[in-house]
C-alpha positions as CSV (number, residue, x, y, z in Angstrom):
1,M,107.5,175.8,173.8
2,S,110.3,176.9,172.2
3,N,109.6,177.0,168.5
4,I,113.3,177.6,167.0
5,F,114.3,175.0,164.8
6,P,117.6,173.7,165.1
7,R,119.8,175.2,162.5
8,S,122.8,172.5,163.6
9,V,120.6,170.4,160.6
10,L,121.5,173.0,158.1
11,S,125.2,172.5,157.9
12,V,127.1,168.6,157.7
13,S,130.4,167.2,157.2
14,R,131.5,165.7,154.1
15,E,134.8,164.4,155.7
16,E,135.0,160.4,155.7
17,F,136.0,158.1,158.7
18,G,137.1,154.7,158.3
19,D,140.0,152.1,158.4
20,Q,142.4,152.8,155.5
21,K,142.3,149.3,154.9
22,Y,139.0,149.2,153.4
23,N,138.7,153.4,152.7
24,P,141.9,154.7,151.6
25,Q,140.0,158.1,151.0
26,A,139.2,158.3,155.0
27,K,141.6,160.6,156.9
28,N,140.8,159.8,160.2
29,P,140.1,156.4,161.7
30,P,136.3,155.1,162.6
31,L,134.9,157.3,165.3
32,N,134.9,156.0,168.7
33,L,131.7,157.6,170.1
34,K,131.3,158.8,173.8
35,V,128.6,158.2,176.2
36,K,126.8,161.6,177.1
37,A,124.3,160.1,179.1
38,G,122.8,157.1,180.5
39,K,124.5,153.5,179.5
40,L,125.0,151.3,176.7
41,P,122.2,148.0,176.6
42,N,124.7,144.7,176.7
43,D,122.0,143.0,174.5
44,I,122.3,145.5,171.7
45,Q,124.0,144.1,168.4
46,G,124.9,144.6,165.0
47,H,125.2,147.3,162.8
48,V,123.1,150.2,161.9
49,F,123.1,151.9,158.5
50,I,122.2,155.5,157.9
51,V,122.3,157.6,154.8
52,G,121.9,161.3,154.2
53,P,122.9,163.8,151.8
54,V,125.8,165.9,152.5
55,G,126.0,168.5,149.8
56,S,128.0,168.5,146.7
57,V,131.4,169.5,145.7
58,D,130.6,173.1,145.3
59,S,128.6,173.7,148.5
60,E,129.2,176.7,150.3
61,N,131.4,176.1,153.5
62,N,130.1,177.2,156.9
63,P,132.5,179.7,158.2
64,D,132.4,178.3,161.8
65,N,133.9,174.9,161.2
66,S,134.8,172.6,158.5
67,A,131.5,171.6,157.4
68,V,128.9,172.7,154.1
69,V,125.8,174.5,154.2
70,P,124.5,172.7,151.1
71,S,121.1,175.1,150.8
72,A,122.7,178.3,151.3
73,D,121.8,179.7,148.0
74,G,118.2,179.5,149.2
75,T,116.8,177.3,146.5
76,T,118.7,173.8,147.3
77,L,116.6,171.3,148.9
78,L,118.5,169.6,152.0
79,Y,117.9,166.3,150.3
80,N,120.2,167.1,147.7
81,G,123.5,166.2,147.7
82,D,126.1,163.2,147.5
83,G,124.7,160.0,149.5
84,M,126.9,159.5,152.8
85,I,126.8,156.3,154.5
86,Y,126.8,156.3,158.2
87,R,128.1,153.0,160.1
88,I,127.4,152.6,163.6
89,D,128.9,149.5,164.8
90,F,127.3,147.6,168.1
91,D,129.0,144.6,167.1
92,N,131.6,145.0,170.4
93,I,129.9,146.9,172.6
94,Q,132.9,145.8,175.6
95,S,134.8,148.2,173.7
96,G,132.2,150.9,172.8
97,V,130.6,152.0,169.5
98,S,132.3,152.8,166.8
99,L,131.2,155.1,163.9
100,S,132.5,155.1,160.0
101,T,131.4,157.1,157.2
102,R,131.8,157.0,153.3
103,I,130.2,159.2,150.2
104,I,128.5,157.1,147.9
105,K,131.0,157.7,144.7
106,T,129.3,156.8,141.3
107,P,130.6,157.5,138.0
108,C,128.8,160.8,138.0
109,Y,130.3,161.8,141.2
110,Y,133.9,162.0,139.6
111,A,132.3,163.8,136.7
112,D,131.3,166.5,139.3
113,A,134.6,166.7,141.2
114,A,136.5,167.1,137.8
115,T,134.2,169.6,136.3
116,N,133.6,171.7,139.3
117,K,137.8,171.7,140.0
118,L,139.4,171.9,136.1
119,T,138.4,174.9,133.7
120,K,138.8,172.8,130.8
121,Y,135.8,171.1,131.7
122,Q,133.7,174.3,132.9
123,D,130.9,174.2,130.3
124,L,130.2,170.7,131.5
125,K,129.7,171.4,134.9
126,F,126.8,170.2,137.1
127,H,124.2,172.3,139.1
128,N,121.8,172.2,141.8
129,S,118.1,172.3,140.7
130,G,115.4,171.2,143.1
131,I,116.4,167.8,144.3
132,T,119.2,166.7,142.1
133,R,121.9,168.2,140.0
134,I,121.7,168.6,136.5
135,G,124.2,169.9,133.6
136,S,124.8,168.9,130.0
137,L,126.6,165.7,131.0
138,G,122.7,164.3,132.2
139,V,121.6,164.2,135.8
140,R,124.0,162.8,139.0
141,N,122.6,159.9,140.6
142,Q,123.2,160.6,144.3
143,L,122.0,157.7,146.2
144,N,121.2,159.6,149.4
145,T,117.7,158.2,150.6
146,A,117.3,154.3,151.4
147,F,118.8,151.0,151.6
148,L,117.8,147.3,150.7
149,P,119.7,144.5,152.4
150,M,119.4,140.9,150.7
151,K,120.5,137.6,151.4
152,F,120.1,135.5,148.1
153,G,119.8,131.8,148.7
154,G,123.3,129.5,148.3
155,E,125.0,133.0,149.6
156,D,126.6,132.9,153.1
157,R,126.2,136.5,153.8
158,E,123.8,139.8,153.4
159,R,124.1,142.4,150.4
160,L,123.4,145.8,150.5
161,L,121.7,148.1,148.1
162,A,121.9,151.9,148.3
163,T,118.8,153.4,146.6
164,W,117.3,156.6,145.6
165,D,114.2,157.9,143.0
166,A,116.0,159.0,140.1
167,G,118.9,156.5,139.5
168,R,120.1,152.6,139.0
169,P,120.6,151.2,142.5
170,Y,123.9,150.4,143.4
171,E,125.3,147.5,145.7
172,I,127.5,148.6,148.3
173,D,130.3,146.5,150.1
174,P,128.8,146.4,153.6
175,Q,132.5,146.2,155.0
176,T,134.3,149.0,153.1
177,L,131.2,151.2,152.4
178,E,132.4,151.2,148.5
179,A,129.8,151.7,145.7
180,V,130.8,148.5,144.0
181,T,128.4,148.3,141.1
182,P,125.5,149.1,139.6
183,V,122.3,147.1,139.3
184,G,122.1,146.4,135.9
185,W,123.8,147.8,133.0
186,D,122.8,151.0,131.6
187,R,121.4,149.9,128.6
188,E,119.2,147.4,130.9
189,W,117.0,150.8,132.1
190,E,115.2,152.9,129.6
191,E,115.1,156.8,130.6
192,V,112.5,158.8,131.9
193,T,112.4,160.6,128.5
194,K,112.9,159.5,124.6
195,L,114.7,163.3,123.7
196,S,117.9,162.1,124.2
197,H,117.2,159.5,121.4
198,L,117.3,161.8,118.5
199,P,119.0,162.5,115.5
200,F,121.8,165.1,115.4
201,K,122.6,165.0,119.2
202,P,123.6,162.1,121.3
203,P,122.1,161.0,124.4
204,T,123.7,162.1,127.5
205,P,126.2,160.0,129.6
206,F,124.1,160.1,132.6
207,K,120.7,159.6,131.9
208,V,117.5,160.2,133.7
209,I,116.2,156.9,135.0
210,Q,113.0,157.0,137.1
211,T,113.1,154.2,139.7
212,C,111.8,153.8,143.4
213,A,113.9,154.3,146.8
214,H,112.2,151.8,148.5
215,P,112.6,148.4,146.3
216,V,111.6,145.0,148.2
217,F,113.5,141.8,148.6
218,D,111.4,138.6,148.7
219,P,113.8,135.4,149.8
220,T,111.2,133.0,149.2
221,L,110.7,133.1,145.9
222,D,113.4,130.7,143.8
223,N,116.8,132.0,145.3
224,G,115.8,135.1,146.2
225,T,114.0,138.1,144.4
226,M,114.5,142.3,144.4
227,F,111.6,144.0,142.9
228,T,112.2,147.6,141.9
229,V,110.3,149.8,139.0
230,N,111.4,151.4,136.2
231,S,109.3,154.2,135.1
232,G,108.7,157.2,132.6
233,R,106.8,160.3,133.2
234,S,106.5,159.1,137.0
235,L,106.6,162.2,138.6
236,S,103.5,164.5,137.2
237,N,102.0,164.3,133.6
238,I,104.8,166.7,132.1
239,L,107.6,167.1,134.8
240,S,109.9,164.0,133.1
241,Q,109.8,165.9,130.0
242,L,110.2,169.4,131.7
243,I,113.8,168.2,132.6
244,P,115.4,168.0,129.2
245,L,113.0,170.6,127.4
246,I,114.5,173.5,130.0
247,Y,118.0,172.5,128.5
248,V,116.7,172.7,125.1
249,F,115.3,176.2,125.5
250,Q,118.6,176.9,127.3
251,E,120.9,175.3,124.4
252,L,118.7,177.3,121.7
253,F,119.4,180.4,123.8
254,D,123.0,180.0,124.1
255,Y,123.4,178.9,120.4
256,V,121.2,182.1,119.3
257,K,123.3,184.0,122.1
258,G,126.6,182.2,120.7
259,F,125.8,183.0,117.0
260,F,125.4,187.2,117.7
261,D,128.3,186.7,119.8
262,R,130.2,185.6,116.6
263,S,128.9,188.2,114.1
264,P,131.3,190.5,112.5
265,I,130.2,193.3,114.6
266,T,130.5,191.5,118.0
267,S,134.0,190.2,116.6
268,A,135.3,194.1,115.9
269,I,134.6,194.4,119.8
270,M,135.3,191.5,121.4
271,D,138.7,190.3,118.9
272,D,141.1,190.6,121.8
273,S,139.4,188.2,124.2
274,E,140.5,184.8,125.0
275,Q,136.8,183.8,124.8
276,F,136.5,185.0,121.6
277,K,139.5,183.6,119.9
278,V,138.0,180.1,121.1
279,H,134.6,181.3,119.2
280,K,136.6,182.6,116.0
281,I,137.9,179.1,115.8
282,E,134.6,177.2,115.7
283,V,133.1,179.9,113.2
284,H,135.5,178.6,110.8
285,Q,135.0,175.0,111.4
286,E,131.3,175.8,111.4
287,T,129.3,176.0,107.8
288,W,125.9,177.7,107.3
289,K,124.7,174.0,106.9
290,D,125.8,173.0,110.0
291,K,124.2,175.9,111.8
292,L,121.0,175.3,110.2
293,L,121.3,171.7,110.8
294,H,122.0,172.1,114.6
295,I,119.0,174.5,114.8
296,L,116.4,172.2,113.1
297,A,117.9,169.4,115.6
298,I,117.1,171.8,118.5
299,I,113.6,172.1,116.7
300,I,113.0,168.2,116.2
301,Q,113.9,167.9,120.0
302,F,111.5,170.3,121.1
303,G,108.5,168.9,119.0
304,R,109.1,165.6,120.2
305,G,109.4,166.6,123.5
306,F,106.3,168.2,123.3
307,I,104.4,165.3,122.1
308,D,106.0,163.4,124.7
309,L,104.2,165.5,126.9
310,F,100.9,163.2,126.1
311,V,102.2,159.8,125.2
312,G,104.9,157.4,126.2
313,N,103.7,156.8,130.0
314,F,105.7,153.6,131.0
315,V,105.9,151.5,134.3
316,D,107.9,148.3,134.3
317,L,108.2,146.2,137.1
318,V,112.0,145.3,137.6
319,A,112.9,141.7,138.9
320,W,116.7,140.8,139.9
321,D,117.9,137.5,141.2
322,G,121.2,139.1,142.1
323,S,123.4,137.6,139.4
324,G,121.8,137.9,136.0
325,E,120.2,140.3,133.9
326,L,116.9,142.5,134.8
327,Q,113.6,140.9,133.8
328,K,111.1,143.6,133.1
329,W,107.3,143.6,132.7
330,R,105.2,146.4,131.5
331,I,102.1,147.4,133.4
332,L,99.1,147.8,131.5
333,H,95.6,149.0,133.3
334,H,92.5,148.8,130.5
335,G,94.9,147.6,128.1
336,L,97.3,150.9,128.3
337,P,100.5,151.7,130.4
338,I,99.9,153.4,133.7
339,N,100.6,157.3,134.2
340,I,102.2,157.8,137.5
341,K,102.0,161.5,138.0
342,Q,103.8,162.1,141.3
343,S,106.2,159.5,141.9
344,T,107.0,155.4,142.2
345,H,108.7,156.4,145.9
346,Q,107.7,153.1,147.5
347,I,106.5,149.7,146.0
348,G,105.1,146.7,148.2
349,I,105.0,143.0,148.2
350,T,103.3,140.3,149.5
351,K,103.1,136.5,149.0
352,D,100.8,137.1,145.9
353,Y,100.9,140.2,144.8
354,V,103.3,143.3,144.0
355,L,101.7,146.7,144.8
356,I,102.6,149.8,142.9
357,I,101.2,153.5,144.5
358,D,101.6,156.8,142.6
359,T,102.9,158.4,146.1
360,A,103.1,161.5,147.3
361,F,106.5,162.9,146.3
362,K,106.3,165.6,143.6
363,I,108.8,167.4,142.1
364,S,107.2,170.7,141.2
365,I,108.2,172.6,138.0
366,E,109.5,175.8,139.9
367,E,112.2,173.7,141.7
368,L,113.7,172.5,138.3
369,L,113.9,176.4,137.2
370,P,117.4,177.9,137.4
371,P,118.0,180.1,140.0
372,L,118.8,183.5,139.2
373,T,120.8,186.2,140.7
374,K,119.8,189.6,139.6
375,R,117.1,191.4,141.9
376,N,114.6,191.8,139.3
377,A,115.1,188.4,137.6
378,E,114.8,187.1,141.1
379,Q,111.3,188.8,141.6
380,I,110.2,187.4,138.4
381,E,111.4,184.2,139.6
382,K,109.3,184.1,142.6
383,W,106.4,184.8,140.7
384,I,106.9,181.9,137.9
385,R,107.4,179.7,140.8
386,N,104.5,180.7,142.6
387,I,102.4,180.4,139.1
388,L,103.6,177.1,138.4
389,D,103.5,175.2,142.1
390,H,100.5,173.0,142.4
391,P,99.4,170.9,145.6
392,Q,100.5,167.0,145.4
393,F,97.1,164.5,145.0
394,A,94.9,164.2,148.1
395,N,94.2,160.1,146.9
396,N,97.0,157.3,146.7
397,Y,96.5,155.3,143.2
398,A,97.3,151.9,143.8
399,Y,98.2,149.4,141.1
400,I,97.8,145.8,142.3
401,V,99.7,142.9,140.1
402,R,99.5,139.3,140.7
403,R,102.8,137.7,141.3
404,R,101.0,134.7,139.3
405,D,101.2,136.7,136.0
406,L,104.9,137.6,136.3
407,K,106.3,134.8,133.6
408,P,109.5,134.8,131.8
409,G,109.4,135.8,128.9
410,Q,106.1,137.8,129.1
411,K,106.6,141.4,128.4
412,F,103.3,142.8,129.6
413,V,101.0,142.3,133.0
414,R,97.9,143.6,133.6
415,A,96.9,145.6,137.0
416,K,94.1,146.5,139.1
417,K,93.5,150.0,139.9
418,V,92.5,150.9,143.5
419,T,91.9,154.8,144.9
420,I,92.5,155.3,148.8
421,P,92.0,158.5,150.3
422,L,94.5,160.5,152.1
423,E,98.0,160.7,150.4
424,S,100.9,158.6,151.8
425,A,104.5,159.0,150.7
426,H,105.9,155.8,152.8
427,F,103.8,152.7,153.6
428,L,104.3,148.9,154.7
429,V,102.6,145.9,153.4
430,D,102.1,142.7,155.5
431,Y,103.5,139.4,153.3
432,Q,100.3,137.4,154.4
433,N,97.6,137.9,152.1
434,P,94.8,135.6,153.7
435,S,92.0,134.6,151.5
436,G,93.4,137.4,148.8
437,Q,93.7,140.4,151.3
438,I,96.1,142.8,151.1
439,T,97.0,144.5,154.5
440,I,98.5,148.1,153.7
441,H,100.0,150.1,156.6
442,F,100.1,154.3,155.8
443,S,101.3,157.0,157.4
444,H,98.6,160.0,155.4
445,V,101.0,163.0,155.3
446,C,97.9,165.3,154.8
447,A,98.5,168.1,153.1
448,W,102.1,168.1,154.2
449,D,104.4,168.1,151.1
450,A,107.6,166.5,151.1
451,A,108.8,168.1,147.8
452,E,107.9,171.7,149.4
453,T,110.7,173.6,151.6
454,V,111.2,176.8,152.8
455,S,113.3,178.8,150.3
456,K,114.7,182.7,150.1
457,F,111.1,183.1,148.0
458,D,109.3,182.9,151.3
459,F,111.1,186.1,152.3
460,D,111.0,189.7,151.5
461,L,114.3,190.1,149.0
462,D,114.6,193.4,150.2
463,A,114.6,192.4,153.9
464,S,118.0,192.7,156.0
465,P,119.6,189.6,156.9
466,E,117.9,188.0,160.1
467,E,119.8,187.2,163.3
468,L,118.8,183.4,163.4
469,Q,119.9,181.5,159.9
470,R,117.4,181.1,157.3
471,L,116.2,177.6,157.3
472,Y,116.3,177.0,153.5
473,G,116.0,173.8,152.2
474,V,114.1,172.5,155.2
475,L,110.6,170.9,154.6
476,Y,107.7,173.1,155.4
477,G,105.4,172.2,158.4
478,P,102.5,170.5,157.9
479,T,99.0,172.0,157.0
480,D,96.8,169.7,158.7
481,I,97.1,166.8,160.8
482,S,98.4,163.7,160.0
483,R,97.0,159.9,160.6
484,L,98.1,156.5,160.5
485,G,96.0,153.9,158.6
486,C,95.5,150.5,158.0
487,Y,93.3,149.3,155.1
488,A,92.4,145.6,153.9
489,I,92.0,145.2,149.9
490,D,90.9,142.2,148.3
491,G,93.3,142.1,145.7
492,E,91.4,140.3,142.8
493,T,88.6,143.1,143.2
494,G,90.5,146.1,144.3
495,K,87.5,146.5,147.1
496,V,88.1,148.0,150.4
497,V,87.3,145.4,152.6
498,S,88.5,147.2,156.4
499,K,89.6,150.5,156.9
500,Q,90.6,152.3,160.0
501,T,92.8,155.6,160.8
502,V,94.0,157.2,164.1
503,M,95.4,160.5,164.9
504,D,96.6,162.4,167.9
505,L,96.5,165.8,168.2
506,D,100.2,166.3,170.1
507,L,101.9,163.5,168.1
508,T,100.7,163.0,164.4
509,W,102.6,165.7,162.6
510,G,104.3,164.9,159.8
511,P,105.6,161.3,160.6
512,A,107.5,160.7,158.1
513,I,110.3,157.8,158.6
514,Y,109.2,154.3,160.0
515,T,111.0,151.5,161.1
516,Y,110.2,147.8,163.0
517,R,111.5,144.5,164.0
518,N,112.5,142.2,161.4
519,N,112.7,138.5,162.4
520,L,113.4,137.1,158.7
521,H,116.2,137.8,156.6
522,N,115.1,140.7,155.0
523,S,111.7,140.0,153.9
524,T,108.5,141.7,154.7
525,P,107.2,140.6,158.0
526,D,104.1,138.2,157.8
527,R,102.2,140.6,159.6
528,F,103.3,143.7,161.3
529,E,102.5,144.0,165.0
530,D,104.3,147.3,166.0
531,I,105.7,150.1,163.8
532,Y,107.9,153.3,164.8
533,W,107.3,156.4,163.3
534,S,109.4,159.7,163.9
535,S,107.4,162.8,163.4
536,L,108.4,166.5,162.6
537,G,106.3,168.5,164.5
538,C,105.0,172.1,164.2
539,W,107.2,174.7,164.0
540,D,106.4,178.1,163.5
541,E,109.3,179.2,161.4
542,L,108.3,176.4,158.7
543,L,104.6,177.4,158.4
544,M,105.1,179.9,155.5
545,P,101.9,181.5,153.7
546,H,102.9,179.7,150.2
547,I,102.5,176.4,151.6
548,I,99.2,177.5,153.9
549,K,98.0,178.9,150.5
550,L,98.9,175.8,148.7
551,Y,96.8,173.6,150.6
552,E,93.6,176.1,152.1
553,D,91.3,174.3,150.0
554,Y,92.4,170.5,151.3
555,E,90.1,168.3,150.5
556,Y,90.1,165.8,153.9
557,R,90.6,168.9,156.1
558,E,90.4,167.8,159.8
559,V,91.8,170.7,161.3
560,G,90.9,174.2,160.0
561,I,93.4,176.5,158.8
562,D,92.9,179.2,161.6
563,L,93.5,176.1,163.9
564,I,96.7,174.9,162.2
565,E,98.1,178.2,162.6
566,E,96.8,178.6,166.2
567,I,98.6,175.2,166.9
568,T,101.9,175.6,165.0
569,K,102.3,179.2,167.1
570,Q,102.2,177.3,170.3
571,G,104.3,174.2,168.9
572,R,104.2,170.4,168.5
573,K,106.9,168.5,169.7
574,S,109.2,166.4,167.3
575,N,108.4,163.1,168.5
576,I,109.1,159.3,168.4
577,L,105.8,156.7,168.3
578,R,104.7,153.2,168.2
579,L,101.7,152.5,166.7
580,H,100.3,148.9,167.8
581,I,98.4,147.0,165.2
582,S,95.6,144.2,166.3
583,P,95.0,141.5,163.9
584,L,92.0,141.9,162.0
585,E,90.5,138.4,163.0
586,S,90.6,140.0,166.8
587,L,87.8,142.7,165.6
588,S,84.2,142.1,165.8
589,A,82.4,142.2,162.0
590,S,81.6,146.3,162.9
591,D,84.8,147.0,163.4
592,R,85.9,145.5,160.2
593,A,83.9,147.7,157.8
594,P,85.1,150.4,155.8
595,R,85.1,153.6,157.9
596,S,87.3,156.6,158.8
597,A,87.1,156.6,162.4
598,S,89.9,155.0,164.5
599,D,88.9,151.9,166.4
600,R,90.4,149.1,168.6
601,R,92.7,147.8,165.8
602,L,95.2,150.7,165.8
603,Q,96.4,152.3,169.1
604,I,99.6,154.7,169.5
605,A,100.5,152.4,172.3
606,D,104.1,154.5,173.5
607,A,105.7,157.8,172.3
608,Y,108.4,160.0,173.5
609,Q,108.4,163.9,172.8
610,F,111.6,165.4,172.2
611,P,112.7,168.4,174.7
612,D,111.8,171.9,172.9
613,G,114.0,172.6,170.1
614,F,114.8,169.0,169.4
615,Y,114.4,167.0,165.8
616,V,114.4,163.6,165.5
617,T,115.3,161.7,161.9
618,S,116.1,158.3,160.8
619,P,115.0,155.9,163.4
620,Q,116.2,152.2,163.3
621,F,115.2,149.2,165.0
622,V,118.0,147.1,166.8
623,P,116.7,143.7,167.7
624,S,117.9,142.5,170.9
625,S,120.2,139.8,171.1
626,Q,118.1,137.8,174.0
627,R,114.7,138.6,173.0
628,S,112.4,138.1,169.8
629,G,109.2,140.1,170.4
630,S,108.2,143.0,168.0
631,T,109.1,145.5,170.7
632,D,112.3,143.8,171.9
633,G,114.8,145.7,171.1
634,Y,116.0,149.3,170.7
635,V,115.6,152.2,168.5
636,V,118.5,154.2,167.4
637,C,117.8,157.7,166.2
638,I,119.9,160.9,164.9
639,V,119.1,164.0,167.3
640,H,119.4,167.5,166.2
641,Y,119.3,170.7,168.6
642,G,120.8,174.2,168.4
643,D,122.9,176.3,166.1
644,G,125.7,173.8,165.4
645,K,128.3,175.8,167.3
646,E,127.7,173.7,170.4
647,E,130.6,170.7,171.3
648,T,128.6,168.3,170.0
649,N,127.9,170.3,166.6
650,G,124.4,169.9,167.9
651,N,123.8,166.4,166.6
652,E,123.7,163.1,168.9
653,I,122.9,159.6,168.3
654,W,119.9,158.4,171.0
655,I,119.3,155.2,171.9
656,F,115.5,154.1,173.0
657,D,114.2,150.7,174.6
658,G,111.7,149.8,172.1
659,R,109.4,148.6,174.8
660,D,109.3,152.1,176.7
661,L,109.7,155.2,174.6
662,K,108.0,157.3,176.8
663,N,110.8,157.2,179.7
664,G,113.2,158.6,177.0
665,P,116.3,157.7,175.9
666,I,118.3,155.1,177.7
667,C,121.9,156.0,176.1
668,Q,123.0,159.3,174.5
669,L,126.1,159.0,172.2
670,W,128.1,162.1,170.4
671,H,131.8,163.1,169.4
672,E,133.3,166.2,168.5
673,K,134.1,165.1,165.1
674,L,130.5,163.9,164.6
675,N,128.8,166.6,162.0
676,I,125.8,164.9,160.8
677,G,123.1,166.7,158.6
678,F,119.8,166.1,157.6
679,T,119.3,162.1,156.9
680,V,116.7,160.2,155.5
681,H,116.6,155.9,155.8
682,S,118.3,153.8,157.7
683,T,118.5,149.7,158.1
684,W,120.4,147.3,160.1
685,L,122.4,144.2,159.6
686,E,123.4,141.7,162.1
687,K,127.1,141.1,160.5
688,V,129.4,143.1,158.8
689,Q,131.1,141.2,156.1
690,E,133.3,141.7,152.8
691,R,131.1,141.5,149.4
692,V,132.2,138.2,147.9
693,A,129.5,138.4,144.8
694,S,130.7,137.8,141.4
695,Y,128.0,140.2,139.9
696,Y,129.9,143.1,138.8
697,I,129.6,145.9,135.6
698,P,132.8,147.5,134.6
699,V,132.5,151.1,134.5
700,E,134.0,151.5,131.1
701,E,132.5,148.5,129.6
702,D,129.1,149.9,130.7
703,Y,129.7,153.5,129.4
704,R,131.6,153.0,126.3
705,D,129.2,153.1,123.5
706,I,127.3,156.1,124.8
707,V,131.0,157.6,125.1
708,A,131.8,157.0,121.9
709,Q,129.0,159.1,120.5
710,Q,129.7,162.3,122.5
711,P,132.2,165.3,121.6
712,E,136.1,165.1,122.4
713,E,136.0,166.7,125.7
714,I,133.2,164.3,127.4
715,Q,135.5,161.6,125.9
716,D,138.5,162.9,127.3
717,L,136.8,163.6,130.6
718,F,136.1,159.9,130.7
719,E,139.0,158.3,129.8
720,N,141.4,160.7,132.0
721,W,138.5,161.1,135.5
722,I,135.4,158.9,135.1
723,Y,137.3,155.1,134.4
724,P,140.2,155.7,136.6
725,Q,138.3,157.2,139.1
726,K,140.4,160.0,140.2
727,E,139.3,163.3,141.6
728,P,141.5,166.5,141.3
729,L,141.5,168.3,144.7
730,I,142.6,171.8,143.9
731,K,141.3,174.1,141.2
732,D,144.5,173.9,139.3
733,D,144.4,172.8,135.7
734,S,148.4,173.0,135.4
735,N,149.2,170.9,138.2
736,P,146.0,169.6,140.0
737,L,146.5,167.8,142.9
738,I,144.9,164.2,142.0
739,L,143.2,161.8,144.2
740,E,143.6,158.5,142.5
741,L,142.9,155.6,144.2
742,P,142.5,151.5,143.4
743,K,138.9,150.3,143.4
744,L,139.0,147.8,146.5
745,A,136.4,145.8,144.6
746,E,138.6,145.1,141.8
747,I,141.5,144.2,143.9
748,H,139.4,141.7,146.0
749,R,138.4,140.0,142.3
């Protein structure tokens, strides 16, 4: 097997394609995709939505085309970047398949664009840090991970949310693809840390909000309810505090440095510089009392931040009816707020319970360290990152909340805690919970860490550049075989009633993204029969010494490290598989007993292994318009191959028959202007209709109070660029070329 991972995933186009009636920023009309091989099925229908990061306003350009290379600096993760929506329209097969794209532009996007291009705001610039972008304005809400369709009672059309782990979800107009409004006012969401609410320093405008990338929707409750979470310190015991603490250290360092720069001795040296002239004005405006108060405020902030390392955990279950204010309940276990140590990447819902799991998606401390550029500094940074890094937990810590306890006006709700072995980032739950039994379907990503990616620190810093482009930002390969599991849990006692797992030495290597047929309007199926998973496979280039060492003592190891290295050198192809789940009642009593071995309930019923050097992501099930079974439809996915220099840019859209994966794609689509990078989750809507819901939070009203507390420079930025949604297109303060467009959602209202 060719074990060269496709470099096409490293670059991506930020160009928007769409009808200018709906997206005035689109430079080109929607792409009419071309059929490279096969034939479009006549019963495919609706619209597939895919989301993925497309780098940032300052991403490095690809010298070979108009795309950008988001991870070129060697420390940025591929899933750090502005979210781009790709909508594939199958609603008029006779005329072909079209593709529209649009970047999700939240208020912080316009702040990022202005501070990057206009020198007057240079000290407010954002920069990449691990999975996100941070700066003195706060943290970017990039919305690049997933969607949630919703159809509320009394409404005649579906609504759509764009989501990710570190920011408020936003409602998207399915027709225009515009980011219309956040869910919840800024004041309705609590920050990960309380550091910003301190004397002498206003809170940052774009605060750190920890939620989940996979909220859930239940159309059967009243007129429909969306559930998500709002949590503090949710990535680890200390990580949520380290984000602001890093900036406290940075501020203290910059202030002390600035103080010495403004000393009389330094003045004599720098008196002719423009930079010093600015500092000299500040000296005359700032008294010694001001300086002492400033330093005292920083010390207080650090002290409060240190205290918050040990207290202040919380997880609020949040409910929203699509029109009113958020309802929140603080979750308690043994009388104390629960402590999420990694993340709440996904939650689940059944008829009677809400399931919250501390999922295997951590953010390592070393990812937050600002990258250093000097040779000696990089060696120190590499050492620090290796010291601070830690493996994800090998267990899932699940919290079960009874829905009947979620009463209006009540502030707290109790949870039952359950420990489930074999870590997982993604899971699904059956909606029905007969006799109080919750059925959970896991992808156990054993010793495979979604927060760890290839970086420049995996290579000799003195080494000459390699012929092949380095895979910066790509996930490491798995260091043990993954497993697919199905568990039945007693919702009242937390007891594991039944447990089954299955694995395959050719297929279950990093099953990352799932899809399935859903016959009811965007609710969880009563019972899952078939789940499709896309798997990374094993690639020699992605198994680095750092990740091997990190997981060499993995608690539930199935395959020894030596064999893992041998298998990885041989290679295991990226694949898409179908897991069939038999009903629990069809099993004998002995088969229902908890155990770790696979049994007849779980069966990998179908699979397709991609050609050597091909990588698949973002599978999406599209139901047949003529048949209604759990496999009656098509799986649409993004496929990468090559180095990106091909006519196809090394990426295509493949369509599989959901009943017959093994025989390969029935249709392959492409376009010379289609340049897709790393993409994540997807969804499907039967119809695309203009958003008409009245729920809307005006940007200026949302941020007015917090902006009023900011320095004049930040107020100016909001008034001139963020509120009017203007975007400078070139770096020129004297005469910037400005893109100022009306917000279509406001025009519609």
